[in-house]
C-alpha positions in Angstrom: 76.5 84.8 -49.9 73.8 82.8 -48.1 75.3 79.9 -46.2 72.6 77.6 -47.5 73.5 78.2 -51.2 74.7 74.9 -52.8 77.3 75.0 -55.5 75.8 74.6 -59.0 77.4 72.5 -61.7 76.6 72.8 -65.4 78.5 70.8 -68.0 78.7 70.8 -71.8 81.0 68.9 -74.2 81.6 68.2 -77.8 83.9 66.0 -79.9 84.6 66.7 -83.6 86.4 64.7 -86.3 88.3 67.8 -87.5 89.2 68.6 -91.1 91.6 65.8 -92.1 91.0 62.5 -90.3 88.6 59.9 -91.7 87.5 58.7 -88.3 87.0 60.3 -84.9 89.1 58.4 -82.4 88.2 60.8 -79.5 85.4 60.2 -77.1 83.9 62.3 -74.3 81.4 61.6 -71.6 79.9 63.8 -68.8 77.3 63.6 -66.1 75.7 65.9 -63.6 73.6 64.7 -60.7 70.0 66.1 -60.8 69.8 67.0 -57.1 73.2 67.5 -55.6 76.4 69.2 -56.7 78.2 66.2 -58.3 79.5 65.9 -61.8 82.3 64.6 -64.0 83.8 64.9 -67.4 86.0 62.3 -69.2 87.9 63.0 -72.4 89.8 60.2 -74.2 92.0 60.5 -77.3 92.4 57.0 -78.9 95.2 55.7 -81.0 95.7 52.7 -83.1 93.9 53.4 -86.3 91.4 51.1 -88.2 88.8 51.8 -85.5 91.1 50.6 -82.8 91.6 54.1 -81.3 87.8 54.8 -81.4 87.1 51.5 -79.6 89.8 52.2 -77.0 88.5 55.7 -76.2 84.9 54.5 -76.1 85.8 51.8 -73.7 87.7 54.3 -71.5 85.0 56.9 -71.2 82.2 54.5 -70.7 83.9 52.2 -68.2 85.2 55.2 -66.2 81.8 57.0 -66.3 79.9 53.9 -65.1 82.2 53.6 -62.1 82.0 57.3 -61.2 78.2 57.3 -61.4 78.2 54.7 -58.6 80.1 57.0 -56.1 77.0 58.8 -54.8 75.4 56.7 -52.1 73.9 57.1 -48.6 77.2 55.8 -47.2 79.3 58.3 -49.2 77.1 61.2 -48.2 77.3 60.3 -44.6 81.2 60.5 -44.6 83.3 63.5 -43.7 84.7 65.7 -46.6 88.1 64.2 -46.0 86.7 60.7 -46.3 84.7 61.6 -49.4 87.9 62.9 -51.1 89.7 59.7 -50.4 86.6 57.7 -51.7 86.5 59.7 -54.9 90.2 59.2 -55.5 89.9 55.4 -54.8 87.0 55.2 -57.2 89.0 57.0 -59.9 91.9 54.6 -59.5 89.5 51.6 -59.7 87.8 53.0 -62.7 91.0 53.7 -64.6 92.3 50.2 -63.8 89.0 48.7 -65.0 89.2 50.7 -68.3 92.8 49.6 -68.8 91.9 45.9 -68.3 88.9 46.2 -70.6 91.0 47.6 -73.4 93.7 44.9 -73.0 91.0 42.2 -73.0 89.5 43.7 -76.2 93.0 43.7 -77.8 93.4 40.0 -77.0 90.1 39.1 -78.6 90.6 41.3 -81.6 94.2 41.0 -83.1 93.5 43.8 -85.5 93.4 46.2 -82.6 96.8 45.2 -81.2 98.1 48.8 -81.4 95.2 50.5 -79.8 95.3 52.5 -76.6 94.0 55.9 -75.4 94.9 58.9 -73.3 92.4 60.0 -70.7 91.7 63.2 -68.7 89.1 63.1 -65.9 87.6 65.8 -63.7 85.2 64.9 -60.8 83.5 67.7 -58.8 81.7 67.0 -55.5 80.5 70.0 -53.5 83.7 72.2 -53.2 86.1 69.4 -54.0 87.6 68.8 -57.4 89.7 65.8 -58.4 91.7 65.6 -61.6 93.3 62.5 -63.1 95.0 61.9 -66.4 97.3 59.7 -68.5 98.9 61.0 -71.7 98.6 64.5 -73.3 94.8 65.2 -72.9 94.7 68.1 -70.5 92.7 69.9 -67.8 92.6 73.7 -67.2 91.1 75.9 -64.6 89.9 79.5 -65.2 88.7 81.9 -62.5 89.2 85.5 -61.5 92.7 84.7 -60.2 93.9 83.6 -63.6 94.2 80.7 -66.0 96.1 77.5 -64.8 97.0 74.3 -66.6 96.3 71.6 -64.1 97.9 68.6 -65.9 101.4 68.0 -67.1 101.6 65.9 -70.3 103.0 62.4 -70.1 105.1 62.8 -73.3 108.7 62.8 -74.5 108.7 66.5 -75.2 107.5 67.2 -71.7 110.3 65.2 -70.3 112.7 67.2 -72.5 111.2 70.4 -71.2 111.6 69.2 -67.6 115.3 68.4 -68.3 115.9 71.8 -69.8 116.7 70.5 -73.3 113.6 71.9 -74.9 111.7 75.2 -74.4 107.9 75.4 -74.3 107.8 77.1 -77.7 110.2 74.5 -79.2 108.0 71.8 -77.8 104.9 73.2 -79.6 106.6 72.7 -82.9 108.6 69.6 -82.2 108.2 66.6 -84.6 107.9 64.3 -81.7 105.4 66.3 -79.6 102.8 63.5 -80.0 104.9 60.7 -78.6 103.2 59.9 -75.3 104.8 57.9 -72.4 101.6 56.9 -70.5 98.3 55.6 -71.8 95.5 53.2 -71.2 95.6 49.8 -72.9 99.4 49.6 -73.3 100.6 47.6 -70.2 98.9 45.6 -67.4 99.5 48.4 -64.9 98.9 52.2 -65.2 100.1 55.1 -63.2 97.7 58.0 -63.5 98.5 61.4 -62.1 95.8 62.4 -59.6 95.5 65.7 -57.7 92.8 67.2 -55.5 91.8 70.9 -55.4 89.4 73.1 -53.4 87.0 75.2 -55.3 86.3 78.5 -53.5 84.9 80.8 -56.2 83.0 80.7 -59.5 85.2 78.8 -61.9 85.4 77.3 -65.4 87.1 73.9 -65.8 88.1 72.8 -69.3 89.2 69.3 -70.4 90.4 68.7 -74.0 92.3 66.5 -76.3 95.5 67.6 -78.0 93.6 68.3 -81.2 92.8 71.6 -79.5 96.1 72.4 -77.8 98.1 71.8 -81.0 96.6 75.1 -82.3 95.7 77.2 -79.3 98.2 78.1 -76.6 97.4 78.9 -73.0 97.0 82.6 -73.7 94.5 82.0 -76.5 92.5 79.5 -74.3 92.5 82.1 -71.5 91.1 84.7 -73.9 88.2 82.5 -75.1 87.2 81.4 -71.6 87.5 85.0 -70.4 85.3 86.6 -73.1 83.0 84.1 -74.7 79.6 83.8 -73.1 77.5 81.7 -72.4 80.5 80.0 -71.0 79.4 76.5 -71.8 79.3 77.4 -75.5 83.1 77.8 -75.4 83.2 74.1 -76.5 81.8 75.1 -79.9 84.0 78.3 -80.2 87.2 76.5 -79.4 86.5 73.6 -81.8 85.6 76.0 -84.5 88.9 77.9 -83.9 91.0 74.7 -84.1 89.2 73.7 -87.3 89.8 77.1 -88.9 93.5 76.7 -88.1 93.7 73.4 -89.8 91.9 70.8 -87.7 94.5 68.1 -88.5 93.4 65.9 -85.5 90.2 65.1 -83.8 89.1 67.7 -81.3 87.3 67.2 -78.0 86.4 69.9 -75.4 84.4 69.6 -72.1 83.5 72.6 -70.0 82.3 72.6 -66.4 80.7 75.8 -65.1 81.0 75.9 -61.4 79.0 78.5 -59.5 79.5 78.9 -55.8 78.3 82.5 -55.6 75.4 83.4 -57.9 75.8 87.1 -57.2 79.4 87.3 -58.3 80.3 88.0 -62.0 83.3 86.5 -63.8 86.2 88.8 -64.2 87.0 89.2 -67.9 90.7 89.5 -68.7 92.0 90.5 -72.1 95.1 88.4 -72.7 94.6 87.6 -76.4 97.5 86.4 -78.4 97.1 86.2 -82.2 96.6 82.5 -83.3 99.7 80.9 -84.8 99.9 79.9 -88.4 98.9 76.3 -89.1 101.8 73.9 -89.4 102.4 72.5 -92.9 103.3 69.1 -91.5 100.8 66.7 -90.0 102.5 65.1 -87.0 99.5 63.9 -85.1 100.1 60.2 -85.5 100.6 58.7 -82.1 103.7 56.7 -81.1 104.4 54.9 -77.9 107.9 54.6 -76.4 
């Protein structure tokens, strides 16, 4: 691979109301720089009903996006990679706190929105660095020739039960409390996002989504679609269609980043398909906060 080749970032995203809900409380925002390898995706899954959830997720993606688009500057580009990583992480924390404050202020001004809040999952890529942040049960996944990896761990009651050994992964997927999240934006004056940094060394696909997708498709099924469906950026449409065919009880949002560091390398295609599960008869997608 020529040393002068710059990583290429291509992004696509889609949000869908699903088959049951009367309103889409999800929001998604993404951006790619026109000249340098910088981009991000933000997915937010709002809660609160009566337009509150939609307002919260909209505030989240737009506030965070506006902050992230200010990162690239002459000062930033003059820094070392280690300094840039710290600056991105600092900007993410600032953006998440600003979104949290904006949602809380909106709730104070609009009493009808007193129950609103939102999950959020964010991916920022700069050169060969990737930073992932999240609150709640919206997720981020990485697919490359080494395998398929879930990068985030849900902030939820069932995840805490899995961690304590009182619930298995399969039991969690069918639990009646699987949508009770323990961290979100717009709930308290302070927030504690999980933030992690990664190095991208090969062609990869990064996927962010709301739980309207993962309620229906497990990791094996997600791996299968990302492995076999091309063009890769159209996986957004395929995955949302699959979730809707299986019931679409919640809003569904998917963002895909196609990261190319070696234009001559082809993606390995692994066949790890698992038949889709039958749709649950019970709609348990109403959010509750502990």
